[in-house]
All heavy atoms as a GROMACS GRO file, in nm:
protein
  521
    1MET      N    1   0.078  -0.117  -0.004
    1MET     CA    2   0.000   0.004  -0.005
    1MET      C    3   0.089   0.126  -0.003
    1MET      O    4   0.052   0.234  -0.064
    1MET     CB    5  -0.093  -0.001   0.120
    1MET     CG    6  -0.202  -0.107   0.125
    1MET     SD    7  -0.305  -0.092  -0.015
    1MET     CE    8  -0.417   0.044   0.031
    2LEU      N    9   0.198   0.111   0.068
    2LEU     CA   10   0.282   0.228   0.076
    2LEU      C   11   0.350   0.266  -0.060
    2LEU      O   12   0.350   0.379  -0.100
    2LEU     CB   13   0.394   0.205   0.176
    2LEU     CG   14   0.487   0.323   0.205
    2LEU    CD1   15   0.415   0.444   0.265
    2LEU    CD2   16   0.603   0.279   0.307
    3SER      N   17   0.392   0.155  -0.131
    3SER     CA   18   0.449   0.184  -0.265
    3SER      C   19   0.344   0.232  -0.361
    3SER      O   20   0.376   0.317  -0.455
    3SER     CB   21   0.520   0.062  -0.319
    3SER     OG   22   0.426  -0.037  -0.355
    4TYR      N   23   0.218   0.190  -0.355
    4TYR     CA   24   0.115   0.238  -0.435
    4TYR      C   25   0.090   0.391  -0.410
    4TYR      O   26   0.083   0.468  -0.504
    4TYR     CB   27  -0.011   0.152  -0.415
    4TYR     CG   28  -0.127   0.205  -0.495
    4TYR    CD1   29  -0.134   0.179  -0.630
    4TYR    CD2   30  -0.239   0.267  -0.434
    4TYR    CE1   31  -0.236   0.228  -0.712
    4TYR    CE2   32  -0.343   0.312  -0.513
    4TYR     CZ   33  -0.343   0.292  -0.641
    4TYR     OH   34  -0.447   0.338  -0.722
    5GLY      N   35   0.084   0.414  -0.286
    5GLY     CA   36   0.063   0.556  -0.243
    5GLY      C   37   0.183   0.649  -0.294
    5GLY      O   38   0.156   0.756  -0.346
    6ALA      N   39   0.307   0.594  -0.280
    6ALA     CA   40   0.416   0.671  -0.332
    6ALA      C   41   0.415   0.689  -0.480
    6ALA      O   42   0.445   0.793  -0.537
    6ALA     CB   43   0.550   0.594  -0.294
    7GLY      N   44   0.371   0.585  -0.553
    7GLY     CA   45   0.358   0.587  -0.698
    7GLY      C   46   0.250   0.702  -0.740
    7GLY      O   47   0.271   0.773  -0.834
    8LEU      N   48   0.137   0.697  -0.668
    8LEU     CA   49   0.033   0.802  -0.701
    8LEU      C   50   0.095   0.942  -0.666
    8LEU      O   51   0.066   1.032  -0.751
    8LEU     CB   52  -0.088   0.781  -0.615
    8LEU     CG   53  -0.178   0.662  -0.656
    8LEU    CD1   54  -0.294   0.649  -0.552
    8LEU    CD2   55  -0.230   0.689  -0.798
    9LEU      N   56   0.157   0.953  -0.557
    9LEU     CA   57   0.217   1.084  -0.526
    9LEU      C   58   0.319   1.127  -0.628
    9LEU      O   59   0.324   1.244  -0.674
    9LEU     CB   60   0.291   1.082  -0.388
    9LEU     CG   61   0.362   1.212  -0.347
    9LEU    CD1   62   0.255   1.322  -0.317
    9LEU    CD2   63   0.447   1.187  -0.223
   10PHE      N   64   0.403   1.040  -0.677
   10PHE     CA   65   0.500   1.066  -0.779
   10PHE      C   66   0.431   1.112  -0.905
   10PHE      O   67   0.473   1.206  -0.969
   10PHE     CB   68   0.585   0.948  -0.799
   10PHE     CG   69   0.690   0.956  -0.912
   10PHE    CD1   70   0.817   1.028  -0.880
   10PHE    CD2   71   0.670   0.910  -1.036
   10PHE    CE1   72   0.908   1.035  -0.984
   10PHE    CE2   73   0.767   0.924  -1.137
   10PHE     CZ   74   0.878   0.995  -1.108
   11SER      N   75   0.332   1.034  -0.959
   11SER     CA   76   0.276   1.056  -1.082
   11SER      C   77   0.180   1.174  -1.089
   11SER      O   78   0.167   1.240  -1.185
   11SER     CB   79   0.221   0.932  -1.135
   11SER     OG   80   0.106   0.897  -1.058
   12LEU      N   81   0.108   1.195  -0.976
   12LEU     CA   82   0.007   1.298  -0.970
   12LEU      C   83   0.052   1.434  -0.918
   12LEU      O   84  -0.009   1.534  -0.955
   12LEU     CB   85  -0.112   1.251  -0.891
   12LEU     CG   86  -0.192   1.127  -0.945
   12LEU    CD1   87  -0.299   1.084  -0.852
   12LEU    CD2   88  -0.247   1.156  -1.085
   13LYS      N   89   0.147   1.437  -0.834
   13LYS     CA   90   0.193   1.562  -0.778
   13LYS      C   91   0.338   1.606  -0.821
   13LYS      O   92   0.346   1.711  -0.874
   13LYS     CB   93   0.193   1.552  -0.617
   13LYS     CG   94   0.059   1.533  -0.563
   13LYS     CD   95  -0.024   1.654  -0.577
   13LYS     CE   96  -0.159   1.635  -0.512
   13LYS     NZ   97  -0.244   1.748  -0.536
   14THR      N   98   0.431   1.525  -0.799
   14THR     CA   99   0.567   1.569  -0.822
   14THR      C  100   0.611   1.569  -0.969
   14THR      O  101   0.695   1.651  -1.008
   14THR     CB  102   0.672   1.483  -0.744
   14THR    OG1  103   0.662   1.348  -0.794
   14THR    CG2  104   0.645   1.479  -0.591
   15HIS      N  105   0.556   1.487  -1.047
   15HIS     CA  106   0.590   1.482  -1.188
   15HIS      C  107   0.473   1.485  -1.278
   15HIS      O  108   0.459   1.410  -1.377
   15HIS     CB  109   0.681   1.356  -1.224
   15HIS     CG  110   0.813   1.360  -1.163
   15HIS    ND1  111   0.841   1.338  -1.030
   15HIS    CD2  112   0.937   1.390  -1.216
   15HIS    CE1  113   0.963   1.354  -1.000
   15HIS    NE2  114   1.025   1.385  -1.120
   16ARG      N  115   0.387   1.576  -1.257
   16ARG     CA  116   0.258   1.584  -1.324
   16ARG      C  117   0.272   1.609  -1.474
   16ARG      O  118   0.204   1.555  -1.547
   16ARG     CB  119   0.170   1.696  -1.261
   16ARG     CG  120   0.035   1.712  -1.325
   16ARG     CD  121  -0.039   1.819  -1.259
   16ARG     NE  122  -0.048   1.796  -1.110
   16ARG     CZ  123  -0.099   1.874  -1.028
   16ARG    NH1  124  -0.147   1.999  -1.065
   16ARG    NH2  125  -0.106   1.850  -0.905
   17ASP      N  126   0.372   1.687  -1.508
   17ASP     CA  127   0.396   1.724  -1.652
   17ASP      C  128   0.446   1.598  -1.731
   17ASP      O  129   0.430   1.593  -1.851
   17ASP     CB  130   0.495   1.829  -1.672
   17ASP     CG  131   0.629   1.806  -1.601
   17ASP    OD1  132   0.628   1.730  -1.501
   17ASP    OD2  133   0.726   1.862  -1.640
   18LEU      N  134   0.509   1.500  -1.669
   18LEU     CA  135   0.551   1.379  -1.742
   18LEU      C  136   0.440   1.286  -1.774
   18LEU      O  137   0.434   1.224  -1.872
   18LEU     CB  138   0.656   1.304  -1.657
   18LEU     CG  139   0.792   1.371  -1.639
   18LEU    CD1  140   0.872   1.284  -1.543
   18LEU    CD2  141   0.856   1.390  -1.771
   19PHE      N  142   0.341   1.272  -1.685
   19PHE     CA  143   0.235   1.174  -1.703
   19PHE      C  144   0.106   1.237  -1.759
   19PHE      O  145   0.012   1.166  -1.792
   19PHE     CB  146   0.202   1.108  -1.566
   19PHE     CG  147   0.318   1.027  -1.524
   19PHE    CD1  148   0.408   1.076  -1.419
   19PHE    CD2  149   0.334   0.902  -1.573
   19PHE    CE1  150   0.510   0.997  -1.380
   19PHE    CE2  151   0.445   0.822  -1.523
   19PHE     CZ  152   0.533   0.863  -1.433
   20ASN      N  153   0.095   1.368  -1.762
   20ASN     CA  154  -0.021   1.434  -1.818
   20ASN      C  155   0.020   1.536  -1.918
   20ASN      O  156   0.022   1.654  -1.899
   20ASN     CB  157  -0.105   1.504  -1.709
   20ASN     CG  158  -0.168   1.409  -1.616
   20ASN    OD1  159  -0.210   1.301  -1.654
   20ASN    ND2  160  -0.165   1.445  -1.487
   21PRO      N  161   0.068   1.494  -2.041
   21PRO     CA  162   0.108   1.587  -2.144
   21PRO      C  163  -0.001   1.675  -2.189
   21PRO      O  164  -0.120   1.628  -2.185
   21PRO     CB  165   0.169   1.504  -2.259
   21PRO     CG  166   0.092   1.367  -2.236
   21PRO     CD  167   0.066   1.357  -2.091
   22PRO      N  168   0.019   1.791  -2.234
   22PRO     CA  169  -0.088   1.880  -2.287
   22PRO      C  170  -0.142   1.817  -2.418
   22PRO      O  171  -0.080   1.762  -2.500
   22PRO     CB  172  -0.012   2.014  -2.312
   22PRO     CG  173   0.128   1.983  -2.323
   22PRO     CD  174   0.153   1.857  -2.245
   23HIS      N  175  -0.269   1.841  -2.435
   23HIS     CA  176  -0.343   1.785  -2.552
   23HIS      C  177  -0.471   1.867  -2.583
   23HIS      O  178  -0.511   1.938  -2.501
   23HIS     CB  179  -0.384   1.643  -2.542
   23HIS     CG  180  -0.482   1.617  -2.432
   23HIS    ND1  181  -0.442   1.624  -2.288
   23HIS    CD2  182  -0.611   1.598  -2.425
   23HIS    CE1  183  -0.555   1.599  -2.212
   23HIS    NE2  184  -0.652   1.580  -2.300
   24ASP      N  185  -0.505   1.858  -2.702
   24ASP     CA  186  -0.633   1.925  -2.748
   24ASP      C  187  -0.748   1.840  -2.706
   24ASP      O  188  -0.739   1.718  -2.711
   24ASP     CB  189  -0.635   1.953  -2.893
   24ASP     CG  190  -0.525   2.054  -2.938
   24ASP    OD1  191  -0.493   2.138  -2.855
   24ASP    OD2  192  -0.477   2.045  -3.052
   25ASP      N  193  -0.852   1.903  -2.664
   25ASP     CA  194  -0.974   1.832  -2.633
   25ASP      C  195  -1.038   1.754  -2.748
   25ASP      O  196  -1.090   1.648  -2.726
   25ASP     CB  197  -1.081   1.917  -2.557
   25ASP     CG  198  -1.034   1.964  -2.418
   25ASP    OD1  199  -0.947   1.896  -2.360
   25ASP    OD2  200  -1.080   2.067  -2.376
   26PHE      N  201  -1.042   1.812  -2.861
   26PHE     CA  202  -1.099   1.759  -2.983
   26PHE      C  203  -1.038   1.819  -3.101
   26PHE      O  204  -0.987   1.936  -3.094
   26PHE     CB  205  -1.247   1.748  -2.979
   26PHE     CG  206  -1.310   1.888  -2.971
   26PHE    CD1  207  -1.336   1.964  -3.088
   26PHE    CD2  208  -1.338   1.948  -2.842
   26PHE    CE1  209  -1.394   2.089  -3.072
   26PHE    CE2  210  -1.393   2.071  -2.836
   26PHE     CZ  211  -1.426   2.144  -2.957
   27ASP      N  212  -1.043   1.755  -3.213
   27ASP     CA  213  -0.999   1.808  -3.334
   27ASP      C  214  -1.088   1.930  -3.372
   27ASP      O  215  -1.211   1.935  -3.348
   27ASP     CB  216  -1.003   1.709  -3.449
   27ASP     CG  217  -0.908   1.598  -3.430
   27ASP    OD1  218  -0.811   1.617  -3.351
   27ASP    OD2  219  -0.924   1.491  -3.489
   28GLU      N  220  -1.029   2.025  -3.446
   28GLU     CA  221  -1.098   2.136  -3.490
   28GLU      C  222  -1.203   2.109  -3.596
   28GLU      O  223  -1.305   2.168  -3.611
   28GLU     CB  224  -1.004   2.244  -3.545
   28GLU     CG  225  -0.899   2.295  -3.438
   28GLU     CD  226  -0.965   2.375  -3.320
   28GLU    OE1  227  -1.064   2.434  -3.345
   28GLU    OE2  228  -0.915   2.353  -3.209
   29ASP      N  229  -1.174   1.994  -3.674
   29ASP     CA  230  -1.257   1.969  -3.788
   29ASP      C  231  -1.377   1.888  -3.740
   29ASP      O  232  -1.481   1.893  -3.812
   29ASP     CB  233  -1.180   1.883  -3.891
   29ASP     CG  234  -1.060   1.959  -3.942
   29ASP    OD1  235  -1.063   2.086  -3.947
   29ASP    OD2  236  -0.959   1.891  -3.984
   30SER      N  237  -1.375   1.816  -3.643
   30SER     CA  238  -1.488   1.719  -3.597
   30SER      C  239  -1.549   1.778  -3.477
   30SER      O  240  -1.480   1.800  -3.377
   30SER     CB  241  -1.442   1.584  -3.576
   30SER     OG  242  -1.350   1.575  -3.478
   31PRO      N  243  -1.678   1.788  -3.472
   31PRO     CA  244  -1.749   1.837  -3.353
   31PRO      C  245  -1.753   1.727  -3.239
   31PRO      O  246  -1.737   1.608  -3.273
   31PRO     CB  247  -1.894   1.871  -3.396
   31PRO     CG  248  -1.906   1.784  -3.517
   31PRO     CD  249  -1.779   1.765  -3.582
   32PRO      N  250  -1.766   1.763  -3.114
   32PRO     CA  251  -1.780   1.657  -3.015
   32PRO      C  252  -1.906   1.571  -3.025
   32PRO      O  253  -2.001   1.618  -3.087
   32PRO     CB  254  -1.782   1.735  -2.881
   32PRO     CG  255  -1.823   1.869  -2.929
   32PRO     CD  256  -1.778   1.892  -3.064
   33TRP      N  257  -1.899   1.452  -2.974
   33TRP     CA  258  -2.011   1.364  -2.981
   33TRP      C  259  -2.133   1.414  -2.897
   33TRP      O  260  -2.105   1.470  -2.796
   33TRP     CB  261  -1.980   1.220  -2.933
   33TRP     CG  262  -1.893   1.143  -3.024
   33TRP    CD1  263  -1.836   1.179  -3.138
   33TRP    CD2  264  -1.861   1.008  -3.004
   33TRP    NE1  265  -1.767   1.077  -3.193
   33TRP    CE2  266  -1.780   0.970  -3.114
   33TRP    CE3  267  -1.884   0.912  -2.904
   33TRP    CZ2  268  -1.731   0.841  -3.129
   33TRP    CZ3  269  -1.829   0.788  -2.926
   33TRP    CH2  270  -1.748   0.750  -3.037
   34SER      N  271  -2.245   1.388  -2.948
   34SER     CA  272  -2.369   1.416  -2.869
   34SER      C  273  -2.380   1.318  -2.762
   34SER      O  274  -2.319   1.205  -2.763
   34SER     CB  275  -2.492   1.425  -2.954
   34SER     OG  276  -2.525   1.284  -3.005
   35VAL      N  277  -2.470   1.346  -2.662
   35VAL     CA  278  -2.494   1.251  -2.551
   35VAL      C  279  -2.562   1.125  -2.610
   35VAL      O  280  -2.521   1.014  -2.570
   35VAL     CB  281  -2.585   1.321  -2.442
   35VAL    CG1  282  -2.626   1.218  -2.337
   35VAL    CG2  283  -2.516   1.440  -2.378
   36ARG      N  284  -2.653   1.141  -2.701
   36ARG     CA  285  -2.719   1.029  -2.760
   36ARG      C  286  -2.621   0.937  -2.830
   36ARG      O  287  -2.621   0.814  -2.812
   36ARG     CB  288  -2.828   1.073  -2.865
   36ARG     CG  289  -2.903   0.965  -2.922
   36ARG     CD  290  -3.008   1.020  -3.015
   36ARG     NE  291  -3.074   0.908  -3.079
   36ARG     CZ  292  -3.198   0.925  -3.128
   36ARG    NH1  293  -3.257   1.041  -3.136
   36ARG    NH2  294  -3.254   0.822  -3.186
   37LYS      N  295  -2.532   0.989  -2.918
   37LYS     CA  296  -2.430   0.907  -2.977
   37LYS      C  297  -2.339   0.839  -2.878
   37LYS      O  298  -2.307   0.721  -2.897
   37LYS     CB  299  -2.353   0.996  -3.072
   37LYS     CG  300  -2.249   0.911  -3.155
   37LYS     CD  301  -2.177   1.001  -3.257
   37LYS     CE  302  -2.077   0.912  -3.337
   37LYS     NZ  303  -2.006   1.002  -3.432
   38SER      N  304  -2.298   0.910  -2.778
   38SER     CA  305  -2.208   0.855  -2.672
   38SER      C  306  -2.278   0.736  -2.604
   38SER      O  307  -2.215   0.632  -2.579
   38SER     CB  308  -2.173   0.962  -2.576
   38SER     OG  309  -2.106   1.062  -2.634
   39VAL      N  310  -2.408   0.754  -2.566
   39VAL     CA  311  -2.480   0.644  -2.500
   39VAL      C  312  -2.496   0.528  -2.589
   39VAL      O  313  -2.482   0.404  -2.542
   39VAL     CB  314  -2.616   0.695  -2.444
   39VAL    CG1  315  -2.699   0.582  -2.401
   39VAL    CG2  316  -2.594   0.791  -2.331
   40ILE      N  317  -2.527   0.551  -2.712
   40ILE     CA  318  -2.541   0.435  -2.810
   40ILE      C  319  -2.415   0.358  -2.827
   40ILE      O  320  -2.407   0.233  -2.827
   40ILE     CB  321  -2.592   0.482  -2.947
   40ILE    CG1  322  -2.741   0.526  -2.933
   40ILE    CG2  323  -2.575   0.382  -3.053
   40ILE    CD1  324  -2.795   0.607  -3.056
   41VAL      N  325  -2.301   0.426  -2.842
   41VAL     CA  326  -2.165   0.364  -2.854
   41VAL      C  327  -2.136   0.287  -2.730
   41VAL      O  328  -2.080   0.175  -2.732
   41VAL     CB  329  -2.060   0.468  -2.895
   41VAL    CG1  330  -1.921   0.405  -2.882
   41VAL    CG2  331  -2.087   0.522  -3.035
   42LEU      N  332  -2.160   0.343  -2.612
   42LEU     CA  333  -2.138   0.280  -2.488
   42LEU      C  334  -2.221   0.151  -2.481
   42LEU      O  335  -2.171   0.045  -2.429
   42LEU     CB  336  -2.168   0.372  -2.364
   42LEU     CG  337  -2.140   0.317  -2.230
   42LEU    CD1  338  -1.992   0.284  -2.207
   42LEU    CD2  339  -2.187   0.420  -2.124
   43ALA      N  340  -2.346   0.151  -2.515
   43ALA     CA  341  -2.434   0.035  -2.512
   43ALA      C  342  -2.382  -0.069  -2.610
   43ALA      O  343  -2.380  -0.186  -2.569
   43ALA     CB  344  -2.580   0.075  -2.549
   44ILE      N  345  -2.348  -0.034  -2.723
   44ILE     CA  346  -2.288  -0.132  -2.816
   44ILE      C  347  -2.159  -0.196  -2.763
   44ILE      O  348  -2.140  -0.315  -2.770
   44ILE     CB  349  -2.256  -0.068  -2.961
   44ILE    CG1  350  -2.393  -0.033  -3.024
   44ILE    CG2  351  -2.174  -0.158  -3.044
   44ILE    CD1  352  -2.376   0.058  -3.149
   45ALA      N  353  -2.071  -0.115  -2.703
   45ALA     CA  354  -1.949  -0.169  -2.645
   45ALA      C  355  -1.982  -0.265  -2.524
   45ALA      O  356  -1.921  -0.367  -2.510
   45ALA     CB  357  -1.859  -0.052  -2.593
   46GLY      N  358  -2.082  -0.225  -2.447
   46GLY     CA  359  -2.127  -0.317  -2.335
   46GLY      C  360  -2.176  -0.453  -2.377
   46GLY      O  361  -2.139  -0.558  -2.334
   47VAL      N  362  -2.254  -0.445  -2.483
   47VAL     CA  363  -2.303  -0.572  -2.553
   47VAL      C  364  -2.191  -0.652  -2.603
   47VAL      O  365  -2.176  -0.773  -2.581
   47VAL     CB  366  -2.413  -0.547  -2.655
   47VAL    CG1  367  -2.443  -0.668  -2.745
   47VAL    CG2  368  -2.538  -0.486  -2.598
   48ALA      N  369  -2.097  -0.597  -2.672
   48ALA     CA  370  -1.976  -0.657  -2.729
   48ALA      C  371  -1.897  -0.728  -2.611
   48ALA      O  372  -1.852  -0.844  -2.629
   48ALA     CB  373  -1.894  -0.564  -2.809
   49VAL      N  374  -1.879  -0.658  -2.501
   49VAL     CA  375  -1.802  -0.710  -2.386
   49VAL      C  376  -1.882  -0.829  -2.333
   49VAL      O  377  -1.817  -0.933  -2.300
   49VAL     CB  378  -1.778  -0.601  -2.284
   49VAL    CG1  379  -1.725  -0.665  -2.150
   49VAL    CG2  380  -1.674  -0.501  -2.335
   50GLY      N  381  -2.009  -0.826  -2.322
   50GLY     CA  382  -2.090  -0.935  -2.278
   50GLY      C  383  -2.077  -1.055  -2.362
   50GLY      O  384  -2.059  -1.167  -2.313
   51VAL      N  385  -2.082  -1.035  -2.494
   51VAL     CA  386  -2.074  -1.151  -2.584
   51VAL      C  387  -1.931  -1.207  -2.570
   51VAL      O  388  -1.918  -1.337  -2.567
   51VAL     CB  389  -2.100  -1.103  -2.728
   51VAL    CG1  390  -2.058  -1.203  -2.836
   51VAL    CG2  391  -2.241  -1.061  -2.746
   52MET      N  392  -1.826  -1.123  -2.575
   52MET     CA  393  -1.690  -1.172  -2.555
   52MET      C  394  -1.669  -1.255  -2.434
   52MET      O  395  -1.602  -1.356  -2.427
   52MET     CB  396  -1.591  -1.071  -2.580
   52MET     CG  397  -1.586  -1.002  -2.709
   52MET     SD  398  -1.556  -1.124  -2.848
   52MET     CE  399  -1.392  -1.169  -2.813
   53SER      N  400  -1.729  -1.211  -2.318
   53SER     CA  401  -1.709  -1.275  -2.193
   53SER      C  402  -1.783  -1.414  -2.197
   53SER      O  403  -1.730  -1.505  -2.140
   53SER     CB  404  -1.762  -1.196  -2.082
   53SER     OG  405  -1.904  -1.175  -2.081
   54GLU      N  406  -1.899  -1.420  -2.265
   54GLU     CA  407  -1.970  -1.548  -2.278
   54GLU      C  408  -1.888  -1.641  -2.361
   54GLU      O  409  -1.880  -1.770  -2.324
   54GLU     CB  410  -2.105  -1.533  -2.340
   54GLU     CG  411  -2.200  -1.464  -2.246
   54GLU     CD  412  -2.236  -1.552  -2.129
   54GLU    OE1  413  -2.246  -1.682  -2.141
   54GLU    OE2  414  -2.251  -1.498  -2.016
   55ILE      N  415  -1.824  -1.604  -2.462
   55ILE     CA  416  -1.741  -1.693  -2.545
   55ILE      C  417  -1.620  -1.735  -2.455
   55ILE      O  418  -1.583  -1.852  -2.465
   55ILE     CB  419  -1.689  -1.608  -2.666
   55ILE    CG1  420  -1.808  -1.582  -2.764
   55ILE    CG2  421  -1.578  -1.685  -2.732
   55ILE    CD1  422  -1.773  -1.495  -2.877
   56LEU      N  423  -1.559  -1.649  -2.385
   56LEU     CA  424  -1.451  -1.689  -2.294
   56LEU      C  425  -1.488  -1.789  -2.187
   56LEU      O  426  -1.422  -1.883  -2.172
   56LEU     CB  427  -1.389  -1.558  -2.222
   56LEU     CG  428  -1.278  -1.583  -2.129
   56LEU    CD1  429  -1.155  -1.642  -2.204
   56LEU    CD2  430  -1.245  -1.459  -2.047
   57VAL      N  431  -1.601  -1.768  -2.130
   57VAL     CA  432  -1.646  -1.859  -2.021
   57VAL      C  433  -1.678  -1.995  -2.088
   57VAL      O  434  -1.643  -2.103  -2.035
   57VAL     CB  435  -1.770  -1.801  -1.949
   57VAL    CG1  436  -1.839  -1.911  -1.866
   57VAL    CG2  437  -1.737  -1.684  -1.868
   58GLY      N  438  -1.739  -1.995  -2.210
   58GLY     CA  439  -1.774  -2.120  -2.272
   58GLY      C  440  -1.648  -2.194  -2.315
   58GLY      O  441  -1.639  -2.318  -2.294
   59SER      N  442  -1.548  -2.130  -2.362
   59SER     CA  443  -1.420  -2.198  -2.391
   59SER      C  444  -1.350  -2.250  -2.274
   59SER      O  445  -1.291  -2.361  -2.275
   59SER     CB  446  -1.331  -2.110  -2.473
   59SER     OG  447  -1.289  -1.997  -2.389
   60ILE      N  448  -1.351  -2.176  -2.167
   60ILE     CA  449  -1.295  -2.230  -2.039
   60ILE      C  450  -1.367  -2.352  -1.989
   60ILE      O  451  -1.304  -2.451  -1.937
   60ILE     CB  452  -1.288  -2.118  -1.929
   60ILE    CG1  453  -1.185  -2.011  -1.971
   60ILE    CG2  454  -1.249  -2.178  -1.795
   60ILE    CD1  455  -1.182  -1.887  -1.886
   61SER      N  456  -1.504  -2.344  -2.000
   61SER     CA  457  -1.577  -2.459  -1.955
   61SER      C  458  -1.556  -2.592  -2.038
   61SER      O  459  -1.531  -2.693  -1.980
   61SER     CB  460  -1.727  -2.430  -1.963
   61SER     OG  461  -1.763  -2.323  -1.876
   62GLU      N  462  -1.544  -2.574  -2.165
   62GLU     CA  463  -1.509  -2.676  -2.258
   62GLU      C  464  -1.370  -2.738  -2.227
   62GLU      O  465  -1.347  -2.858  -2.223
   62GLU     CB  466  -1.528  -2.645  -2.400
   62GLU     CG  467  -1.666  -2.622  -2.450
   62GLU     CD  468  -1.663  -2.572  -2.588
   62GLU    OE1  469  -1.570  -2.590  -2.670
   62GLU    OE2  470  -1.775  -2.519  -2.628
   63ALA      N  471  -1.273  -2.646  -2.198
   63ALA     CA  472  -1.138  -2.689  -2.174
   63ALA      C  473  -1.132  -2.760  -2.033
   63ALA      O  474  -1.065  -2.869  -2.027
   63ALA     CB  475  -1.042  -2.568  -2.165
   64SER      N  476  -1.202  -2.718  -1.939
   64SER     CA  477  -1.200  -2.788  -1.812
   64SER      C  478  -1.268  -2.920  -1.816
   64SER      O  479  -1.227  -3.015  -1.754
   64SER     CB  480  -1.264  -2.702  -1.699
   64SER     OG  481  -1.402  -2.684  -1.725
   65ASP      N  482  -1.370  -2.931  -1.893
   65ASP     CA  483  -1.445  -3.064  -1.917
   65ASP      C  484  -1.355  -3.158  -1.988
   65ASP      O  485  -1.356  -3.280  -1.954
   65ASP     CB  486  -1.576  -3.041  -1.997
   65ASP     CG  487  -1.682  -2.973  -1.917
   65ASP    OD1  488  -1.670  -2.971  -1.790
   65ASP    OD2  489  -1.776  -2.927  -1.980
   66SER      N  490  -1.274  -3.114  -2.080
   66SER     CA  491  -1.189  -3.202  -2.164
   66SER      C  492  -1.075  -3.253  -2.079
   66SER      O  493  -1.020  -3.364  -2.107
   66SER     CB  494  -1.135  -3.129  -2.287
   66SER     OG  495  -1.047  -3.031  -2.256
   67ILE      N  496  -1.034  -3.184  -1.970
   67ILE     CA  497  -0.920  -3.231  -1.886
   67ILE      C  498  -0.974  -3.301  -1.767
   67ILE      O  499  -0.895  -3.349  -1.684
   67ILE     CB  500  -0.819  -3.122  -1.858
   67ILE    CG1  501  -0.885  -3.011  -1.768
   67ILE    CG2  502  -0.753  -3.058  -1.972
   67ILE    CD1  503  -0.788  -2.907  -1.714
   68GLY      N  504  -1.103  -3.301  -1.749
   68GLY     CA  505  -1.166  -3.374  -1.638
   68GLY      C  506  -1.178  -3.299  -1.510
   68GLY      O  507  -1.207  -3.345  -1.406
   69ALA      N  508  -1.159  -3.172  -1.514
   69ALA     CA  509  -1.175  -3.082  -1.399
   69ALA      C  510  -1.324  -3.052  -1.375
   69ALA      O  511  -1.407  -3.053  -1.464
   69ALA     CB  512  -1.095  -2.952  -1.416
   70GLU      N  513  -1.358  -3.037  -1.251
   70GLU     CA  514  -1.491  -3.002  -1.227
   70GLU      C  515  -1.507  -2.861  -1.179
   70GLU      O  516  -1.441  -2.802  -1.123
   70GLU     CB  517  -1.558  -3.094  -1.119
   70GLU     CG  518  -1.566  -3.231  -1.167
   70GLU     CD  519  -1.633  -3.328  -1.068
   70GLU    OE1  520  -1.709  -3.280  -0.983
   70GLU    OE2  521  -1.607  -3.444  -1.076
   0.00000   0.00000   0.00000
């Protein structure tokens, strides 16, 4: 816990410019996303993560069955 706290202190306070370089919030050419578009993309990403996790769990279940683990 102490080394984690020291790492946070190092990265957030003492060397802030190294870990947070300046950047533009968005390109000048493209407008920021609307709330509706952001929510739709977030929902699609959530569904994709759910599908991928089901595939992962299914493959682990098949692998454990094939080696005889319960």
